[in-house]
matplotlib code that plots the C-alpha trace (Angstrom):
import matplotlib.pyplot as plt

x = [-42.1, -39.9, -38.8, -35.1, -35.7, -38.0, -35.2, -32.7, -35.0, -35.5, -31.8, -31.0, -32.1, -34.8, -32.6, -29.8, -31.9, -32.6, -28.8, -28.1, -30.8, -29.6, -26.0, -27.3, -29.2, -26.2, -23.9, -26.5, -26.7, -22.9, -22.5, -25.3, -23.6, -20.2, -21.8, -23.6, -20.5, -18.4, -21.1, -21.4, -17.6, -17.6, -20.3, -18.5, -16.6, -13.1, -9.8, -8.5, -4.7, -3.3, 0.5, 1.3, 4.3, 5.1, 4.5, 0.9, 0.4, -1.9, -3.9, -4.5, -5.4, -8.2, -9.2, -9.3, -11.7, -14.0, -13.9, -14.9, -17.7, -19.0, -18.3, -19.1, -18.0, -14.5, -11.7, -8.8, -5.4, -2.3, 1.2, 3.3, 6.9, 9.3, 8.0, 10.9, 10.3, 6.6, 7.3, 9.8, 7.2, 4.6, 7.2, 7.9, 4.1, 3.1, -0.7, -1.8, -4.9, -3.8, -0.3, 0.4, 4.0, 5.7, 7.1, 6.4, 9.7, 8.9, 5.4, 6.9, 9.1, 5.9, 5.2, 2.6, 1.8, -0.4, -3.2, -3.0, -1.6, -3.2, -1.4, -3.5, -1.3, 1.8, 4.2, 7.1, 10.4, 11.2, 14.2, 13.3, 14.9, 14.5, 11.8, 12.9, 15.6, 18.5, 21.1, 19.7, 19.4, 17.9, 18.3, 19.9, 23.4, 23.5, 23.2, 26.9, 28.1, 30.6, 29.0, 25.6, 24.5, 22.3, 20.3, 18.7, 16.5, 18.6, 19.1, 16.8, 14.0, 11.9, 12.4, 16.2, 16.2, 14.1, 16.5, 19.6, 17.9, 17.2, 20.7, 22.1, 20.1, 21.4, 25.0, 25.3, 27.2, 26.1, 27.7, 24.8, 25.5, 22.9, 20.7, 17.3, 15.2, 12.1, 11.4, 9.8, 13.2, 14.5, 11.7, 12.4, 16.1, 15.5, 12.6, 14.7, 17.7, 19.8, 20.2, 20.2, 18.5, 17.2, 15.1, 11.5, 8.2, 6.1, 3.4, 5.9, 6.3, 2.6, 2.2, 4.9, 2.6, 5.4, 8.1, 10.0, 9.8, 10.3, 12.5, 11.1, 12.9, 12.4, 10.4, 13.3, 15.3, 12.5, 11.2, 7.6, 6.9, 4.4, 2.2, 0.6, -1.8, -2.9, -4.7, -2.6, -3.7, -3.2, -5.3, -8.1, -10.7, -10.4, -13.8, -13.0, -9.5, -11.0, -13.5, -10.8, -8.7, -11.7, -12.3, -8.8, -9.2, -12.6, -13.4, -13.9, -10.6, -8.7, -10.0, -8.5, -5.2, -5.4, -6.1, -3.0, -0.9, -0.8, -0.8, -3.1, -1.7, 1.1]
y = [41.6, 42.1, 45.7, 44.8, 43.5, 46.5, 48.9, 46.9, 47.0, 50.6, 51.2, 49.0, 49.6, 47.1, 45.6, 44.8, 43.7, 40.0, 39.2, 40.5, 38.3, 35.3, 35.9, 36.2, 32.9, 31.2, 32.3, 31.1, 27.8, 27.5, 28.2, 25.7, 23.1, 23.6, 23.3, 20.1, 18.6, 19.1, 17.5, 14.5, 14.0, 12.5, 10.2, 8.9, 5.6, 6.4, 4.8, 4.7, 4.5, 2.4, 2.3, -0.8, -2.9, -5.7, -8.3, -7.2, -8.1, -11.1, -10.0, -6.5, -7.7, -9.7, -6.8, -4.5, -6.9, -7.1, -3.3, -2.8, -5.3, -3.2, 0.1, -0.5, 2.9, 2.6, 0.6, 0.1, 0.4, -0.9, 0.2, -2.6, -1.9, -1.7, 0.7, 3.1, 3.5, 4.1, 6.8, 8.5, 8.4, 10.0, 12.7, 13.4, 14.0, 10.7, 10.4, 8.2, 8.0, 5.4, 4.3, 0.9, 0.1, -2.8, -0.9, 2.2, 4.0, 4.5, 5.6, 8.1, 9.4, 10.2, 12.7, 15.4, 14.0, 11.4, 11.3, 9.5, 5.9, 2.8, -0.6, -3.2, -6.3, -8.1, -10.6, -12.8, -13.8, -17.1, -18.6, -19.1, -22.1, -24.0, -26.7, -29.8, -27.7, -29.4, -27.6, -28.9, -25.6, -25.7, -22.3, -18.9, -20.1, -22.1, -18.8, -18.1, -21.2, -20.4, -22.9, -21.1, -18.3, -16.2, -13.2, -10.6, -7.5, -4.3, -2.6, 0.3, -2.1, -3.2, -6.9, -6.2, -4.2, -7.0, -9.6, -7.8, -7.5, -11.3, -12.2, -9.9, -11.6, -15.0, -13.6, -14.6, -12.8, -13.2, -12.0, -12.0, -12.4, -9.7, -7.2, -6.9, -3.7, -5.5, -8.8, -10.1, -9.9, -12.3, -14.7, -14.5, -15.2, -18.3, -19.6, -19.3, -21.2, -18.1, -18.3, -21.1, -19.2, -15.8, -14.2, -13.3, -12.9, -16.0, -14.7, -14.7, -18.4, -18.9, -16.6, -18.4, -21.6, -24.1, -22.2, -21.9, -23.5, -22.1, -23.0, -21.5, -19.0, -19.4, -16.7, -15.6, -14.8, -13.7, -10.2, -9.2, -6.8, -4.0, -2.7, 0.7, 2.3, 5.9, 8.1, 10.4, 14.0, 15.0, 12.1, 12.8, 10.8, 11.2, 9.6, 6.5, 6.4, 6.5, 3.8, 1.6, 2.1, 1.3, -1.9, -3.1, -2.6, -4.2, -7.8, -8.7, -7.2, -8.8, -12.2, -11.8, -10.8, -13.8, -16.1, -14.9, -15.7, -12.2, -11.8, -9.5, -6.0, -6.2]
z = [-16.6, -13.5, -12.7, -13.2, -16.7, -17.5, -16.5, -18.5, -21.6, -21.2, -21.1, -24.1, -27.7, -28.8, -31.5, -29.0, -26.0, -27.3, -27.7, -24.2, -22.7, -24.6, -23.4, -19.7, -20.1, -21.6, -18.8, -16.1, -17.8, -18.0, -14.3, -13.4, -15.5, -13.8, -10.5, -11.4, -13.0, -9.8, -7.8, -10.3, -10.5, -6.9, -8.0, -11.1, -11.2, -10.1, -9.0, -5.4, -5.3, -2.4, -1.8, 0.1, 1.2, -1.2, 1.5, 1.5, -2.2, -1.9, 1.1, -0.1, -3.6, -2.0, 0.3, -2.7, -4.6, -1.6, -1.1, -4.8, -4.5, -1.6, -3.3, -7.0, -8.2, -6.7, -8.4, -6.0, -7.8, -5.9, -6.0, -4.2, -3.4, -0.5, 2.2, 1.9, -1.8, -1.3, 1.2, -1.1, -3.8, -1.7, -0.6, -4.3, -5.0, -6.4, -6.4, -3.5, -1.3, 1.2, 2.4, 4.2, 5.3, 6.9, 9.7, 11.8, 11.0, 7.3, 8.1, 10.5, 7.7, 5.8, 8.6, 7.9, 4.5, 6.0, 8.6, 12.0, 11.3, 12.8, 13.2, 11.4, 11.3, 12.4, 10.8, 11.7, 10.0, 8.6, 6.6, 3.1, 1.4, -1.9, -2.1, -0.2, 1.7, -0.3, 1.8, 5.1, 6.7, 10.3, 11.8, 11.6, 12.5, 9.2, 7.2, 8.2, 6.3, 3.5, 1.2, 1.1, -1.2, 1.2, -0.1, 2.1, 1.7, 1.8, 5.1, 4.4, 3.5, 6.6, 5.9, 5.8, 9.1, 10.7, 9.4, 10.7, 14.2, 14.2, 13.1, 15.8, 18.4, 17.2, 17.1, 13.5, 10.8, 7.2, 4.0, 1.5, -2.2, -2.9, -1.2, -2.7, -3.0, -1.6, 0.3, -2.9, -4.5, -1.9, -2.7, -6.4, -6.1, -4.0, -6.2, -9.3, -7.7, -7.7, -3.9, -1.3, 1.5, 2.7, 5.5, 4.5, 6.2, 7.1, 4.8, 1.8, 2.1, 2.2, -0.9, -2.8, -3.0, -2.9, -4.9, -1.6, 1.8, 5.3, 8.2, 11.4, 13.5, 17.3, 19.0, 21.2, 18.0, 15.9, 15.3, 14.9, 12.1, 12.6, 9.7, 10.0, 7.6, 7.0, 4.5, 2.4, 2.9, -0.8, -2.0, -4.4, -2.6, 1.2, 2.0, 0.1, 1.6, 5.1, 4.1, 2.8, 5.9, 8.1, 6.0, 6.6, 10.3, 10.4, 11.4, 7.7, 6.8, 9.6, 8.7, 5.2, 6.7, 9.1, 6.3, 4.5, 7.6, 9.2, 12.9, 14.8, 15.3, 17.9]

ax = plt.figure().add_subplot(projection="3d")
ax.plot(x, y, z, "-o")
ax.set_aspect("equal")
plt.show()
C-alpha cells in the first residue's frame, strides 16, 4: 500500500475510509471523462457555418458538397444574403466560421472580427431582361427609357454600388421602380415579370437557367466585382474554417467558380 494511502488510512477511522476512497476514485474518473469528452468533441460530426454573398449561392453550394465529401465529419451550412447584411450579422454576434463578400468595402467593415481576407474571384455586370428581351433593350442607355420598369439592388448592396458606378460611367440616370435588398431580389422581380430590366452579375444570369436573359455591358462601362473571403475569429471551428478557405482558393475550388461563370481574382 503506498505511503500516502497508509497515512490517509491511519488518519481516518476504518469505517469511513472506504467511502473516502470511493469518492476520490469517482472524482478522478469524472475529471478524466471531462478531458476525454472535450478532446472527442472536436472529432464529432459538426457544422461549419459559412456566410456568403447571395451571388455565390450556386458555386458555394457545390463547393460545400465537395468539401464535405473530403471532410466527412463536417457539414457546411450556408447563410446567403447581401454582403452588408452578412457583415451586420457578424458584428451582432451571429455564429459564423467563414465570411465571403462581394466587395472589399464590406469585408473591411468586418474589421478585426475576421482574419486576413484573400480575394478569390471576380465578376462582371450584365443587364438582366425577360426571356426573349421583349423590350428590345440593347445597352445601359435604354434603362433611362420612361416606358421601362427598371429594378436595381439597393445602394448599400455591392451589386447596387457597382450598378451605380456603371451607370455613372455611361452618363445614364435611372429611376428604379424598386431597390432590392440583394441582387437575387433583382433577378426574382424580372423573372416574375414584375420588372423589365435590371443590373445583376453575369453569374446571376447563368444561375437563373433561362428564367432571365442577359444583355452585355461593354468593358469600358462595366465594373469588375472583387470577392474576398476570411475566417471569422469567433468561429467555433477555426481549423475547418481555414481548410474551407484554402479549398476555395485551391485549383479545384477555382475550377468550380470558373464553371459557374466567375472570373479569376482581379
